N, C-alpha and C positions, 0 to 999 in steps of 0.2 A: 603277490604283495610285498611291502618293503617293509621290514618292520622301521619305526623312527626311535628317533635316542631322545628322549625327553630330558632338556636340561641342558644339553651339549650345549649350545651356544651363548657367548659372552654379548656382555653387549657395548658396542663399540664407545658408545659412549659410560666412564665407569663414575659411583660416586666419589665423592671426599671422602678422606678419611676419616672416621668420627675420632675426636678429641677428647683424650684420656683426662678425667676431671677424679677429684677424692669429693666424695661426697662423705661426709664422716658427721655425725654417728646414722645416717640414710640406711646403709648397709648397699650391700652387694647386687640383690634382688632390685634394689629402687632403682641402684643407680643404673642398672644393665638396663628395665623398660626406659627410662628418661635419656640414652642414649641410641637406642631404637627409634623409639618416637618418630624424632624428625626425619630419617633416614624414610623409614614405614610411609609420610605422608610427603612426601618429595618420591617415591616412587611412579612413572606411568600406567595409565593401563594397557594393557600391549594393545597395540595396533591389528587391524583385521588388514589382511593383506587380499590381492584378486586371485592367487592361484591357490594352489592346493595343501591340503592338511599334506604332503606327503615333502613339499618341497621344503629343502633344508636352502635354498636363496631364488628369492624370487623376483621377476624386472619384469616392468611394467612399463614397452616403449611407447604408449602414448602420452603418460607422464615424464620419461625421462628417469626413475625410479628403482630403484631397487631396496630392499631388505632382504636381511636375514632372519630367519623365521624357524620357530618349531610349534609343532602341532595348529601350522595353518596361522600364529600369531606369528609377530615382527617381534624378536629379540631388542632393538632399541633401534633408532632415529633413521626415517628413510633416509638415503645416501640417490645423493645427482648421478646421475652417469650418460656418458653420451654413448649413442650407439651408431650403428652404419648409416652410410649415407646409399640413396634410390638405388646409387649404379651396386654397392655393395653394402646388401642389406646385413641387417642382424635376423638370425633366423627365430620365427616361433616355436616352442612345443617347448618337449619334456626332454632332459638331456640327463648323462650323466660325466659329473667331474673325473675327465681321465687322469689327468697327472698335473703337477703343480710345478713350476719353475722360480726360485724366487728373482732370477738376473738373468732372466731370456731375453736375447736379443733375434728380432726379426728378418731370418735372412730372406721372406716374401717382399717386405716395405723396406728396403735402401735399410739392414741394421738396426732401424730401429729399435730403441733398449723400451721394451715390455716390462719392468720393475713388476714384482707381486702377482704373476703368472698363474692365474689357475683354469685347464684347459676343461671345455666341455662339449665340442662336436668333434668330427672326423675332418675337420679344415683350417685348424688350427684357432679356431676362436676361443678366446678368452678374457677372462676378466683382467684386467690389470690398471695399472697405473699410466695414467700420460695425459697429455694433451682434453681437456673434456670442453673448451671453448670453438671443438671442428668435429667432424664426423668419424668416426672410424671404418674402419677398413670392413665391418662387418663383428668387431671385437665389442664388449659393453667397458667403452674406461672409464677407472673415478680417479675421484682424487685420491692422492697419497695413501692418505692416510685410511679411509675408507677401501682401497685397494689391498694395505696391510691389515685389515680384520678381515677385512676378506679371504684373505689366504690363511689369518692363522685359522679360522674356522670350521675350512673344510676342507675335504680331507676326497682321496679317490674315490670314490662308490656313489659320492653324497649327488640328490636329487637337483637339478636347476630347472627352471621352471620358468619362460622367457612370456607374456603376456603379450596382447597389442589393444 
């Protein structure tokens, strides 16, 4: 059983910074309560995902979506992905992040750029930024900002689950 680090991932959507307002003579405690109230009300409930609680990232191939997760709950909005074709399918199952390369270039796929690569299997498949309008060669392609967030959140040894 792998220990899970709660609260480690940050949400891809970052809340706006609080505006500082001087509220005299209300007091510091009252001002803190007033300033925090809108942020607390705006925080969305964590969404359940179709993977086990142990997953650090969950990919649903049938929905073409992925989530960074913590204890079985999404830590942010779903990310649109594009997975493999029928000829080069993305495998399902549980994998482990093996390595990360910020500026990877695929020698197997004609020197194709694969920015923000997070490799998760022995066949060279990875999460990475790329064209999400067409099928990949088995990788999980994400929009650039989502790929950057996945790259920042995951570390070697983290668990990847891919379901259909």
